[in-house]
GUVO-839073 format. One record per residue (C-alpha): residue in one letter; residue number from 1; x, y, z. Coordinates in nm, 4 decimals. Layout:
// residues N
@resn:A	resi:NUM	X:X	Y:Y	Z:Z
...
// end
This chain:
// residues 393
@resn:M	resi:1	X:10.9783	Y:17.7495	Z:6.7652
@resn:E	resi:2	X:10.6173	Y:17.6713	Z:6.7476
@resn:H	resi:3	X:10.3973	Y:17.7421	Z:7.0274
@resn:T	resi:4	X:10.3258	Y:17.4250	Z:7.1011
@resn:T	resi:5	X:10.6312	Y:17.2908	Z:7.1407
@resn:Y	resi:6	X:10.7754	Y:17.6187	Z:7.3599
@resn:Q	resi:7	X:10.4831	Y:17.4990	Z:7.5856
@resn:R	resi:8	X:10.5787	Y:17.1571	Z:7.6082
@resn:L	resi:9	X:10.9066	Y:17.2464	Z:7.6961
@resn:L	resi:10	X:10.7850	Y:17.5453	Z:7.9392
@resn:E	resi:11	X:10.6266	Y:17.2284	Z:8.1400
@resn:K	resi:12	X:10.9156	Y:17.0322	Z:8.1190
@resn:F	resi:13	X:11.1281	Y:17.3053	Z:8.2564
@resn:E	resi:14	X:10.8624	Y:17.3344	Z:8.5571
@resn:S	resi:15	X:10.8820	Y:16.9425	Z:8.5941
@resn:L	resi:16	X:11.2664	Y:16.9439	Z:8.6130
@resn:Y	resi:17	X:11.2842	Y:17.2518	Z:8.8105
@resn:G	resi:18	X:10.9970	Y:17.3660	Z:8.9870
@resn:A	resi:19	X:10.7543	Y:17.6030	Z:8.9297
@resn:G	resi:20	X:10.8574	Y:18.0053	Z:8.9420
@resn:E	resi:21	X:10.9353	Y:18.2692	Z:8.7240
@resn:T	resi:22	X:10.8931	Y:18.2237	Z:8.3450
@resn:P	resi:23	X:11.2708	Y:18.0908	Z:8.1860
@resn:R	resi:24	X:11.4198	Y:18.3385	Z:7.8698
@resn:L	resi:25	X:11.4901	Y:18.1164	Z:7.5634
@resn:F	resi:26	X:11.7871	Y:18.1867	Z:7.3689
@resn:F	resi:27	X:11.9067	Y:18.0364	Z:7.0412
@resn:A	resi:28	X:12.2135	Y:17.9830	Z:6.8521
@resn:P	resi:29	X:12.2120	Y:17.8213	Z:6.4914
@resn:G	resi:30	X:12.4343	Y:17.5422	Z:6.3469
@resn:R	resi:31	X:12.6627	Y:17.6333	Z:6.0490
@resn:V	resi:32	X:12.7204	Y:17.5088	Z:5.6947
@resn:N	resi:33	X:13.0742	Y:17.5946	Z:5.6000
@resn:L	resi:34	X:12.9713	Y:17.6808	Z:5.2427
@resn:I	resi:35	X:13.3403	Y:17.6574	Z:5.1103
@resn:G	resi:36	X:13.6764	Y:17.6504	Z:5.2660
@resn:E	resi:37	X:13.7632	Y:17.3446	Z:5.4659
@resn:H	resi:38	X:14.0094	Y:17.2085	Z:5.6573
@resn:I	resi:39	X:14.1850	Y:17.5519	Z:5.5868
@resn:D	resi:40	X:14.0856	Y:17.7275	Z:5.9527
@resn:Y	resi:41	X:14.4101	Y:17.6009	Z:6.1246
@resn:N	resi:42	X:14.6620	Y:17.7093	Z:5.8244
@resn:G	resi:43	X:14.5500	Y:18.0790	Z:5.8448
@resn:G	resi:44	X:14.3080	Y:18.0791	Z:5.5493
@resn:F	resi:45	X:13.9785	Y:18.1915	Z:5.4348
@resn:V	resi:46	X:13.6520	Y:18.0171	Z:5.4820
@resn:F	resi:47	X:13.2896	Y:18.0338	Z:5.3984
@resn:P	resi:48	X:13.0159	Y:17.9232	Z:5.6096
@resn:A	resi:49	X:12.6629	Y:18.0136	Z:5.6731
@resn:A	resi:50	X:12.4725	Y:18.0733	Z:6.0180
@resn:L	resi:51	X:12.1547	Y:17.7863	Z:5.9247
@resn:T	resi:52	X:11.8040	Y:17.8491	Z:6.0569
@resn:I	resi:53	X:11.8231	Y:17.4939	Z:6.2852
@resn:G	resi:54	X:12.0315	Y:17.5494	Z:6.6128
@resn:N	resi:55	X:12.0194	Y:17.4883	Z:7.0088
@resn:Y	resi:56	X:11.7201	Y:17.6627	Z:7.2251
@resn:V	resi:57	X:11.8151	Y:17.7021	Z:7.5930
@resn:L	resi:58	X:11.5507	Y:17.7541	Z:7.8684
@resn:I	resi:59	X:11.7336	Y:17.9515	Z:8.1419
@resn:R	resi:60	X:11.6350	Y:18.0503	Z:8.4994
@resn:E	resi:61	X:11.8415	Y:18.2149	Z:8.7474
@resn:N	resi:62	X:11.7835	Y:17.8868	Z:9.0865
@resn:G	resi:63	X:11.9321	Y:18.1407	Z:9.4085
@resn:T	resi:64	X:12.1990	Y:17.8588	Z:9.4865
@resn:D	resi:65	X:12.5263	Y:17.8108	Z:9.3846
@resn:L	resi:66	X:12.4533	Y:17.5348	Z:9.1460
@resn:V	resi:67	X:12.4302	Y:17.4808	Z:8.7911
@resn:R	resi:68	X:12.1540	Y:17.2533	Z:8.6717
@resn:M	resi:69	X:12.0921	Y:17.1264	Z:8.2944
@resn:A	resi:70	X:11.8658	Y:16.8629	Z:8.1084
@resn:A	resi:71	X:11.8728	Y:16.8122	Z:7.7488
@resn:D	resi:72	X:11.4952	Y:16.8046	Z:7.6304
@resn:D	resi:73	X:11.6159	Y:16.4361	Z:7.3662
@resn:L	resi:74	X:11.8676	Y:16.2685	Z:7.5785
@resn:P	resi:75	X:11.6899	Y:16.1191	Z:7.8939
@resn:D	resi:76	X:11.9976	Y:16.0695	Z:8.0369
@resn:T	resi:77	X:12.2177	Y:16.3942	Z:8.0538
@resn:F	resi:78	X:12.1126	Y:16.5640	Z:8.3855
@resn:V	resi:79	X:12.3668	Y:16.7683	Z:8.5215
@resn:S	resi:80	X:12.3641	Y:16.9072	Z:8.8762
@resn:I	resi:81	X:12.7099	Y:17.0557	Z:8.9942
@resn:A	resi:82	X:12.8259	Y:17.3191	Z:9.2321
@resn:I	resi:83	X:13.0018	Y:17.6443	Z:9.0724
@resn:A	resi:84	X:13.2789	Y:17.5773	Z:9.2320
@resn:D	resi:85	X:13.3390	Y:17.2030	Z:9.1250
@resn:M	resi:86	X:13.2657	Y:17.2806	Z:8.7855
@resn:E	resi:87	X:13.6187	Y:17.1438	Z:8.6354
@resn:K	resi:88	X:13.5757	Y:16.8100	Z:8.7866
@resn:M	resi:89	X:13.3172	Y:16.7699	Z:8.4446
@resn:R	resi:90	X:13.6484	Y:16.8398	Z:8.2177
@resn:G	resi:91	X:13.6140	Y:16.6384	Z:7.9108
@resn:K	resi:92	X:13.3925	Y:16.5614	Z:7.6359
@resn:E	resi:93	X:13.0842	Y:16.3933	Z:7.8156
@resn:W	resi:94	X:12.7725	Y:16.6202	Z:7.7962
@resn:G	resi:95	X:12.7588	Y:16.8686	Z:8.0293
@resn:A	resi:96	X:13.1150	Y:16.9612	Z:7.9564
@resn:Y	resi:97	X:13.0131	Y:17.1964	Z:7.6420
@resn:Q	resi:98	X:12.8090	Y:17.4232	Z:7.8613
@resn:L	resi:99	X:13.0314	Y:17.4076	Z:8.1745
@resn:G	resi:100	X:13.3477	Y:17.5052	Z:7.9936
@resn:V	resi:101	X:13.1971	Y:17.7931	Z:7.8417
@resn:L	resi:102	X:13.0734	Y:17.8978	Z:8.2690
@resn:F	resi:103	X:13.4503	Y:17.8204	Z:8.3496
@resn:E	resi:104	X:13.6056	Y:18.0416	Z:8.1052
@resn:L	resi:105	X:13.3230	Y:18.3330	Z:8.1249
@resn:A	resi:106	X:13.4365	Y:18.3005	Z:8.5504
@resn:Q	resi:107	X:13.7924	Y:18.3461	Z:8.4396
@resn:K	resi:108	X:13.6762	Y:18.6678	Z:8.1921
@resn:G	resi:109	X:13.6191	Y:18.7940	Z:8.4876
@resn:I	resi:110	X:13.2002	Y:18.7670	Z:8.5318
@resn:T	resi:111	X:13.0762	Y:18.6333	Z:8.8769
@resn:L	resi:112	X:12.8693	Y:18.3384	Z:8.8105
@resn:K	resi:113	X:12.5045	Y:18.2758	Z:8.9641
@resn:G	resi:114	X:12.3138	Y:17.9407	Z:8.9861
@resn:F	resi:115	X:12.1354	Y:17.8591	Z:8.6796
@resn:D	resi:116	X:11.8952	Y:17.5789	Z:8.5627
@resn:M	resi:117	X:11.8752	Y:17.5003	Z:8.1711
@resn:L	resi:118	X:11.6968	Y:17.2869	Z:7.9938
@resn:F	resi:119	X:11.8270	Y:17.2487	Z:7.6227
@resn:Y	resi:120	X:11.6442	Y:17.1452	Z:7.2941
@resn:S	resi:121	X:11.7878	Y:17.0804	Z:6.9185
@resn:T	resi:122	X:11.6834	Y:17.0961	Z:6.6126
@resn:L	resi:123	X:12.0275	Y:16.9902	Z:6.5039
@resn:P	resi:124	X:12.1572	Y:16.6483	Z:6.4037
@resn:F	resi:125	X:12.4036	Y:16.5239	Z:6.6248
@resn:G	resi:126	X:12.6799	Y:16.3892	Z:6.4606
@resn:A	resi:127	X:12.6576	Y:16.5162	Z:6.1319
@resn:G	resi:128	X:12.8740	Y:16.7959	Z:6.1404
@resn:L	resi:129	X:12.6699	Y:17.0855	Z:6.1313
@resn:S	resi:130	X:12.8497	Y:17.2250	Z:6.4849
@resn:S	resi:131	X:12.5997	Y:17.1086	Z:6.7577
@resn:S	resi:132	X:12.8503	Y:17.1572	Z:7.0218
@resn:A	resi:133	X:12.9791	Y:17.5118	Z:6.8971
@resn:S	resi:134	X:12.5619	Y:17.5976	Z:6.8883
@resn:I	resi:135	X:12.5273	Y:17.4643	Z:7.2536
@resn:E	resi:136	X:12.8953	Y:17.6835	Z:7.3252
@resn:V	resi:137	X:12.7728	Y:17.9572	Z:7.2116
@resn:V	resi:138	X:12.4066	Y:18.0031	Z:7.3044
@resn:T	resi:139	X:12.5312	Y:17.8631	Z:7.6449
@resn:G	resi:140	X:12.8204	Y:18.1936	Z:7.6868
@resn:F	resi:141	X:12.4961	Y:18.4356	Z:7.5075
@resn:A	resi:142	X:12.2328	Y:18.3675	Z:7.7696
@resn:V	resi:143	X:12.4977	Y:18.3299	Z:8.0822
@resn:E	resi:144	X:12.6685	Y:18.6218	Z:8.0214
@resn:T	resi:145	X:12.3108	Y:18.8373	Z:7.9483
@resn:L	resi:146	X:12.1680	Y:18.7021	Z:8.2136
@resn:C	resi:147	X:12.4630	Y:18.7936	Z:8.4857
@resn:G	resi:148	X:12.4267	Y:19.1484	Z:8.3412
@resn:G	resi:149	X:12.7019	Y:19.2129	Z:8.0161
@resn:T	resi:150	X:12.6045	Y:19.2325	Z:7.7097
@resn:P	resi:151	X:12.7989	Y:19.0105	Z:7.4903
@resn:D	resi:152	X:13.0893	Y:19.1151	Z:7.2429
@resn:L	resi:153	X:13.0022	Y:18.8474	Z:6.9350
@resn:R	resi:154	X:13.3526	Y:18.8448	Z:6.8683
@resn:E	resi:155	X:13.4964	Y:18.7828	Z:7.2006
@resn:L	resi:156	X:13.2113	Y:18.5255	Z:7.2597
@resn:S	resi:157	X:13.3642	Y:18.3450	Z:6.9459
@resn:L	resi:158	X:13.7322	Y:18.3188	Z:7.0799
@resn:L	resi:159	X:13.5961	Y:18.2558	Z:7.4701
@resn:T	resi:160	X:13.3816	Y:17.9528	Z:7.2780
@resn:Q	resi:161	X:13.6423	Y:17.8178	Z:7.0955
@resn:R	resi:162	X:13.8617	Y:17.8371	Z:7.4381
@resn:A	resi:163	X:13.6055	Y:17.6077	Z:7.6289
@resn:E	resi:164	X:13.6150	Y:17.3606	Z:7.3477
@resn:N	resi:165	X:13.9972	Y:17.3368	Z:7.3408
@resn:R	resi:166	X:14.1180	Y:17.3566	Z:7.6880
@resn:F	resi:167	X:13.7843	Y:17.2248	Z:7.8791
@resn:V	resi:168	X:13.6670	Y:16.9401	Z:7.6621
@resn:G	resi:169	X:13.9979	Y:16.8836	Z:7.4957
@resn:V	resi:170	X:13.9062	Y:16.9270	Z:7.0794
@resn:N	resi:171	X:14.1543	Y:17.1202	Z:6.9181
@resn:C	resi:172	X:13.8706	Y:17.2934	Z:6.7040
@resn:G	resi:173	X:13.9588	Y:17.5835	Z:6.4790
@resn:I	resi:174	X:13.7582	Y:17.9193	Z:6.5053
@resn:M	resi:175	X:13.5090	Y:17.9168	Z:6.2540
@resn:D	resi:176	X:13.2411	Y:17.7170	Z:6.3705
@resn:Q	resi:177	X:13.1688	Y:17.9274	Z:6.7037
@resn:Y	resi:178	X:13.2175	Y:18.2482	Z:6.5036
@resn:A	resi:179	X:12.9499	Y:18.1505	Z:6.2400
@resn:C	resi:180	X:12.7440	Y:18.0159	Z:6.4848
@resn:A	resi:181	X:12.7304	Y:18.3918	Z:6.6832
@resn:N	resi:182	X:12.7396	Y:18.5921	Z:6.3898
@resn:G	resi:183	X:12.5129	Y:18.4894	Z:6.1213
@resn:K	resi:184	X:12.2632	Y:18.6833	Z:5.8906
@resn:P	resi:185	X:12.0239	Y:18.5760	Z:5.7241
@resn:D	resi:186	X:12.0678	Y:18.5574	Z:5.3656
@resn:C	resi:187	X:12.4596	Y:18.6052	Z:5.4448
@resn:G	resi:188	X:12.7541	Y:18.4315	Z:5.4469
@resn:I	resi:189	X:13.1045	Y:18.4830	Z:5.6759
@resn:M	resi:190	X:13.3876	Y:18.5521	Z:5.4588
@resn:L	resi:191	X:13.5924	Y:18.4991	Z:5.7593
@resn:D	resi:192	X:13.9926	Y:18.5379	Z:5.8181
@resn:C	resi:193	X:14.0847	Y:18.2864	Z:6.0561
@resn:A	resi:194	X:14.4554	Y:18.4062	Z:6.0912
@resn:K	resi:195	X:14.3177	Y:18.7501	Z:6.2273
@resn:V	resi:196	X:13.9457	Y:18.6226	Z:6.3332
@resn:E	resi:197	X:13.7915	Y:18.9168	Z:6.1246
@resn:S	resi:198	X:13.5286	Y:18.9183	Z:5.8785
@resn:E	resi:199	X:13.3023	Y:19.0427	Z:5.6252
@resn:I	resi:200	X:12.9272	Y:18.9634	Z:5.5878
@resn:V	resi:201	X:12.8783	Y:18.8894	Z:5.2008
@resn:P	resi:202	X:12.5416	Y:18.8666	Z:5.0196
@resn:L	resi:203	X:12.4410	Y:18.5084	Z:4.8864
@resn:N	resi:204	X:12.2313	Y:18.6641	Z:4.6036
@resn:M	resi:205	X:12.0461	Y:18.2880	Z:4.5811
@resn:D	resi:206	X:11.7197	Y:18.4099	Z:4.4999
@resn:G	resi:207	X:11.5746	Y:18.0621	Z:4.3440
@resn:Y	resi:208	X:11.8109	Y:17.8854	Z:4.5104
@resn:A	resi:209	X:11.7823	Y:17.6539	Z:4.7991
@resn:I	resi:210	X:12.0822	Y:17.5375	Z:5.0790
@resn:V	resi:211	X:12.0103	Y:17.1435	Z:5.0525
@resn:I	resi:212	X:12.2540	Y:16.9539	Z:5.3074
@resn:G	resi:213	X:12.2434	Y:16.6267	Z:5.3300
@resn:N	resi:214	X:12.3349	Y:16.3711	Z:5.5703
@resn:T	resi:215	X:12.5032	Y:16.0864	Z:5.4609
@resn:N	resi:216	X:12.4688	Y:15.9235	Z:5.7820
@resn:K	resi:217	X:12.7532	Y:15.7408	Z:5.7986
@resn:K	resi:218	X:12.9616	Y:15.7660	Z:6.1489
@resn:R	resi:219	X:13.2633	Y:16.0003	Z:6.0879
@resn:S	resi:220	X:13.4422	Y:15.7147	Z:6.2587
@resn:L	resi:221	X:13.8130	Y:15.8290	Z:6.1226
@resn:A	resi:222	X:13.7402	Y:16.2055	Z:6.1396
@resn:D	resi:223	X:13.9620	Y:16.3178	Z:6.4776
@resn:S	resi:224	X:14.2156	Y:16.0644	Z:6.3965
@resn:K	resi:225	X:14.2629	Y:16.1716	Z:6.0285
@resn:Y	resi:226	X:14.2139	Y:16.5557	Z:6.1610
@resn:N	resi:227	X:14.5501	Y:16.5264	Z:6.3839
@resn:E	resi:228	X:14.6611	Y:16.3997	Z:6.1152
@resn:R	resi:229	X:14.6406	Y:16.5807	Z:5.8537
@resn:R	resi:230	X:14.6985	Y:16.8797	Z:6.0741
@resn:S	resi:231	X:15.0588	Y:16.7307	Z:6.1024
@resn:E	resi:232	X:15.1296	Y:16.7274	Z:5.7660
@resn:C	resi:233	X:15.0267	Y:17.0729	Z:5.6729
@resn:D	resi:234	X:15.2661	Y:17.1548	Z:5.9784
@resn:A	resi:235	X:15.5396	Y:16.9268	Z:5.8219
@resn:G	resi:236	X:15.4852	Y:17.1357	Z:5.4818
@resn:L	resi:237	X:15.5007	Y:17.4388	Z:5.6485
@resn:A	resi:238	X:15.8158	Y:17.3809	Z:5.8130
@resn:A	resi:239	X:15.9475	Y:17.2524	Z:5.4326
@resn:L	resi:240	X:15.8640	Y:17.5840	Z:5.2940
@resn:Q	resi:241	X:16.0008	Y:17.8019	Z:5.5497
@resn:T	resi:242	X:16.3702	Y:17.6303	Z:5.5004
@resn:L	resi:243	X:16.3275	Y:17.8279	Z:5.1439
@resn:K	resi:244	X:16.0841	Y:18.1356	Z:5.2820
@resn:P	resi:245	X:16.1632	Y:18.2266	Z:5.6723
@resn:E	resi:246	X:15.8907	Y:18.4699	Z:5.6947
@resn:L	resi:247	X:15.5996	Y:18.2096	Z:5.6314
@resn:T	resi:248	X:15.3387	Y:18.2065	Z:5.8940
@resn:A	resi:249	X:15.0795	Y:17.9840	Z:5.7199
@resn:L	resi:250	X:14.9976	Y:17.8085	Z:5.4074
@resn:C	resi:251	X:14.7395	Y:18.0104	Z:5.2898
@resn:E	resi:252	X:14.9782	Y:18.3160	Z:5.3346
@resn:L	resi:253	X:15.0701	Y:18.1662	Z:4.9542
@resn:T	resi:254	X:14.9196	Y:18.2055	Z:4.6206
@resn:E	resi:255	X:14.9256	Y:17.8982	Z:4.4069
@resn:D	resi:256	X:15.1893	Y:18.0417	Z:4.1888
@resn:E	resi:257	X:15.4102	Y:18.1170	Z:4.5190
@resn:L	resi:258	X:15.3801	Y:17.7829	Z:4.5886
@resn:N	resi:259	X:15.5000	Y:17.6278	Z:4.2852
@resn:S	resi:260	X:15.8248	Y:17.8285	Z:4.2805
@resn:L	resi:261	X:15.8784	Y:17.6555	Z:4.6036
@resn:S	resi:262	X:15.8174	Y:17.3036	Z:4.5298
@resn:A	resi:263	X:16.1272	Y:17.2260	Z:4.5648
@resn:A	resi:264	X:16.1435	Y:17.2067	Z:4.9472
@resn:I	resi:265	X:15.8937	Y:16.9533	Z:4.9812
@resn:T	resi:266	X:16.0058	Y:16.5894	Z:4.8834
@resn:D	resi:267	X:15.7372	Y:16.4265	Z:5.0397
@resn:E	resi:268	X:15.4093	Y:16.3538	Z:4.7777
@resn:T	resi:269	X:15.1539	Y:16.3455	Z:5.0526
@resn:V	resi:270	X:15.2728	Y:16.6534	Z:5.2162
@resn:W	resi:271	X:15.2921	Y:16.8586	Z:4.8936
@resn:K	resi:272	X:14.9113	Y:16.7033	Z:4.8138
@resn:R	resi:273	X:14.8065	Y:16.8385	Z:5.1397
@resn:V	resi:274	X:14.9803	Y:17.2320	Z:5.1249
@resn:R	resi:275	X:14.8326	Y:17.2246	Z:4.7823
@resn:H	resi:276	X:14.4983	Y:17.1256	Z:4.8678
@resn:A	resi:277	X:14.5507	Y:17.4180	Z:5.1517
@resn:V	resi:278	X:14.6691	Y:17.7110	Z:4.8905
@resn:T	resi:279	X:14.3970	Y:17.5906	Z:4.6336
@resn:E	resi:280	X:14.1220	Y:17.6219	Z:4.8657
@resn:N	resi:281	X:14.1837	Y:17.9176	Z:5.0114
@resn:D	resi:282	X:14.1631	Y:18.0322	Z:4.6423
@resn:R	resi:283	X:13.8762	Y:17.9301	Z:4.6034
@resn:V	resi:284	X:13.6929	Y:18.0807	Z:4.9342
@resn:K	resi:285	X:13.8705	Y:18.4001	Z:4.7785
@resn:R	resi:286	X:13.7144	Y:18.3783	Z:4.4339
@resn:S	resi:287	X:13.3685	Y:18.2671	Z:4.5624
@resn:A	resi:288	X:13.3328	Y:18.5525	Z:4.7552
@resn:E	resi:289	X:13.4074	Y:18.7571	Z:4.4294
@resn:L	resi:290	X:13.1635	Y:18.5253	Z:4.2435
@resn:L	resi:291	X:12.8479	Y:18.5951	Z:4.4680
@resn:A	resi:292	X:12.9132	Y:18.9680	Z:4.5087
@resn:K	resi:293	X:12.8588	Y:18.9573	Z:4.1662
@resn:G	resi:294	X:12.5603	Y:18.7623	Z:4.1898
@resn:D	resi:295	X:12.7142	Y:18.4934	Z:3.9421
@resn:I	resi:296	X:12.5657	Y:18.1617	Z:4.1662
@resn:V	resi:297	X:12.6450	Y:17.9313	Z:3.8602
@resn:A	resi:298	X:13.0317	Y:18.0185	Z:3.8505
@resn:F	resi:299	X:12.9860	Y:17.9520	Z:4.2769
@resn:G	resi:300	X:12.8465	Y:17.5870	Z:4.2514
@resn:K	resi:301	X:13.1800	Y:17.5051	Z:3.9878
@resn:M	resi:302	X:13.3634	Y:17.6072	Z:4.2954
@resn:L	resi:303	X:13.1949	Y:17.3892	Z:4.5335
@resn:N	resi:304	X:13.2650	Y:17.0630	Z:4.2761
@resn:A	resi:305	X:13.6159	Y:17.2174	Z:4.2873
@resn:S	resi:306	X:13.6561	Y:17.1904	Z:4.6498
@resn:H	resi:307	X:13.5438	Y:16.8226	Z:4.7001
@resn:A	resi:308	X:13.7319	Y:16.7154	Z:4.3811
@resn:S	resi:309	X:14.0292	Y:16.8739	Z:4.6157
@resn:L	resi:310	X:13.9485	Y:16.7524	Z:4.9366
@resn:K	resi:311	X:13.9132	Y:16.3716	Z:4.7653
@resn:D	resi:312	X:14.2179	Y:16.3878	Z:4.5457
@resn:D	resi:313	X:14.5157	Y:16.6342	Z:4.7181
@resn:Y	resi:314	X:14.3500	Y:16.6051	Z:5.1162
@resn:E	resi:315	X:14.1755	Y:16.2633	Z:5.1231
@resn:V	resi:316	X:13.9263	Y:16.3316	Z:5.3488
@resn:T	resi:317	X:13.6129	Y:16.2457	Z:5.1734
@resn:G	resi:318	X:13.5383	Y:15.8752	Z:5.1748
@resn:K	resi:319	X:13.3348	Y:15.6671	Z:4.9605
@resn:E	resi:320	X:12.9737	Y:15.7792	Z:5.1379
@resn:L	resi:321	X:13.0793	Y:16.0933	Z:5.0768
@resn:D	resi:322	X:13.1950	Y:16.0652	Z:4.7148
@resn:A	resi:323	X:12.8491	Y:15.8673	Z:4.6373
@resn:M	resi:324	X:12.6374	Y:16.1247	Z:4.7537
@resn:S	resi:325	X:12.8036	Y:16.4649	Z:4.6205
@resn:E	resi:326	X:12.9438	Y:16.3391	Z:4.3046
@resn:Y	resi:327	X:12.5972	Y:16.1891	Z:4.2299
@resn:A	resi:328	X:12.4292	Y:16.5060	Z:4.3418
@resn:Q	resi:329	X:12.6937	Y:16.6903	Z:4.0785
@resn:T	resi:330	X:12.4994	Y:16.5525	Z:3.7721
@resn:V	resi:331	X:12.1304	Y:16.5921	Z:3.8622
@resn:D	resi:332	X:11.9236	Y:16.8395	Z:3.7126
@resn:G	resi:333	X:11.8449	Y:17.1751	Z:3.8963
@resn:C	resi:334	X:12.2171	Y:17.1193	Z:4.1021
@resn:I	resi:335	X:12.4709	Y:17.3607	Z:4.0405
@resn:G	resi:336	X:12.7487	Y:17.2598	Z:4.3001
@resn:S	resi:337	X:12.7867	Y:16.9614	Z:4.5627
@resn:R	resi:338	X:13.0418	Y:16.9435	Z:4.8027
@resn:M	resi:339	X:13.1466	Y:16.7461	Z:5.1242
@resn:T	resi:340	X:13.1616	Y:17.0059	Z:5.4521
@resn:G	resi:341	X:13.2865	Y:16.9332	Z:5.7855
@resn:A	resi:342	X:13.5544	Y:16.7301	Z:5.8892
@resn:G	resi:343	X:13.5082	Y:16.4264	Z:5.6357
@resn:F	resi:344	X:13.4649	Y:16.0513	Z:5.6681
@resn:G	resi:345	X:13.1227	Y:16.1148	Z:5.7216
@resn:G	resi:346	X:12.8968	Y:16.3717	Z:5.8256
@resn:C	resi:347	X:12.7368	Y:16.6257	Z:5.5358
@resn:T	resi:348	X:12.7105	Y:16.7088	Z:5.1782
@resn:V	resi:349	X:12.6063	Y:17.0762	Z:5.1244
@resn:S	resi:350	X:12.4429	Y:17.1653	Z:4.7734
@resn:I	resi:351	X:12.3114	Y:17.4507	Z:4.5775
@resn:V	resi:352	X:12.0019	Y:17.3718	Z:4.4232
@resn:E	resi:353	X:11.7010	Y:17.5347	Z:4.2445
@resn:K	resi:354	X:11.3963	Y:17.6479	Z:4.4668
@resn:D	resi:355	X:11.1130	Y:17.4781	Z:4.2639
@resn:K	resi:356	X:11.3939	Y:17.1075	Z:4.2106
@resn:V	resi:357	X:11.4431	Y:17.0211	Z:4.5690
@resn:D	resi:358	X:11.2159	Y:16.8160	Z:4.6320
@resn:A	resi:359	X:11.3123	Y:16.6256	Z:4.3182
@resn:F	resi:360	X:11.6354	Y:16.6386	Z:4.3673
@resn:I	resi:361	X:11.6088	Y:16.5102	Z:4.7395
@resn:A	resi:362	X:11.4542	Y:16.1682	Z:4.6162
@resn:D	resi:363	X:11.6576	Y:16.1434	Z:4.3347
@resn:V	resi:364	X:12.0159	Y:16.1559	Z:4.5292
@resn:S	resi:365	X:11.8662	Y:15.9759	Z:4.8029
@resn:A	resi:366	X:11.7639	Y:15.7159	Z:4.6076
@resn:A	resi:367	X:12.0740	Y:15.6588	Z:4.4411
@resn:Y	resi:368	X:12.2826	Y:15.7226	Z:4.7555
@resn:E	resi:369	X:12.0748	Y:15.4239	Z:4.9253
@resn:K	resi:370	X:12.1704	Y:15.1931	Z:4.6349
@resn:A	resi:371	X:12.5106	Y:15.2649	Z:4.6311
@resn:T	resi:372	X:12.6010	Y:15.2430	Z:5.0249
@resn:G	resi:373	X:12.3091	Y:15.0489	Z:5.1639
@resn:L	resi:374	X:12.2296	Y:15.3671	Z:5.3816
@resn:K	resi:375	X:11.9473	Y:15.5816	Z:5.4341
@resn:P	resi:376	X:12.0439	Y:16.0034	Z:5.4419
@resn:E	resi:377	X:11.8660	Y:16.2648	Z:5.5839
@resn:F	resi:378	X:11.8312	Y:16.5504	Z:5.3504
@resn:Y	resi:379	X:11.7700	Y:16.9302	Z:5.5023
@resn:V	resi:380	X:11.6674	Y:17.2433	Z:5.3405
@resn:S	resi:381	X:11.7745	Y:17.5712	Z:5.5174
@resn:E	resi:382	X:11.8562	Y:17.9061	Z:5.3989
@resn:A	resi:383	X:12.1586	Y:18.1736	Z:5.5748
@resn:G	resi:384	X:11.9954	Y:18.2415	Z:5.8829
@resn:D	resi:385	X:12.0655	Y:18.4753	Z:6.1925
@resn:G	resi:386	X:12.3321	Y:18.4237	Z:6.5050
@resn:V	resi:387	X:12.2612	Y:18.3995	Z:6.8429
@resn:R	resi:388	X:11.9933	Y:18.6089	Z:7.0230
@resn:E	resi:389	X:11.7546	Y:18.5917	Z:7.2883
@resn:L	resi:390	X:11.3768	Y:18.5158	Z:7.1395
@resn:T	resi:391	X:11.0492	Y:18.5982	Z:7.2695
@resn:I	resi:392	X:10.7500	Y:18.3651	Z:7.1897
@resn:G	resi:393	X:10.3950	Y:18.5418	Z:7.1837
// end
């Protein structure tokens, strides 16, 4: 964070809450999922990376039983609520994400204190870069630290996921919170969603950058289609269990094993959903192997194959994501591009030669706007560190 931004936030904090001890500063990144889409809830592997953009919070004890919160860039978000009344905020409005985390910390046995908090974000909202998970993780890490605890990052990931599931009411998987908490610079996270175990994999991307393209298409279908796809996968699993009763998740299968069980699934749509889950899980495993060997070009081809599967088998892309990703794949210097996130809008992720990033952005931006009438935004990021406390000199 730039010093001028920090000073401005300190002044705003004091204008909201009064003078006093200097608040402490914490940060949690957003995340981009490099490959492994819509398989976290099918017991598969995903391969996210933390970003260098995310959510900051200035936080200070206030000596009362009140939790007071505001967002720097959202003028109508001030919340003041007694700790004992937090459950009244259940739902999806602003503040529920943070209070859900505090509620889960209390359930864990942590004695909460009254805090004043000011949030500041460098993430675009609604773009599929996990702004909500980033807020949850930075809140949990900061509050547990100020309450005298030493956060365990795996446990923090699970706790903040529970907060979103139970308090906010969003049935998300573990990937977003885990990536925001556990990211490492210049590395991806090979995360086994079934076991919640991970391996840090160096990206070996010397000479390449991660370019995130925001379609600026509101993800209006993402929630309903997400639930629909989960139901279709559940139907596929139930059908396969008639031939393989010991199967507990789709991603336990290899593609060959799935093909040998194909007679169990008679619905073509369900078959396509299951095929995506199984083949995408295989692409994640192969991607980690390719990156470990430094074969970044072959990794780029995995991204292209992932997008094709998400378009044809899982049907969650839409014309905007297809226009951006498929054109990006043709641009000089881009070795791979795909949609990332829930789909039906949101973002693409592309791997681009660093010295061609500016030309890539200009070219894709012009072509995308011509095809859709929407003006995109682009963010260039490296893989960054996970949640942490910051000191501004």
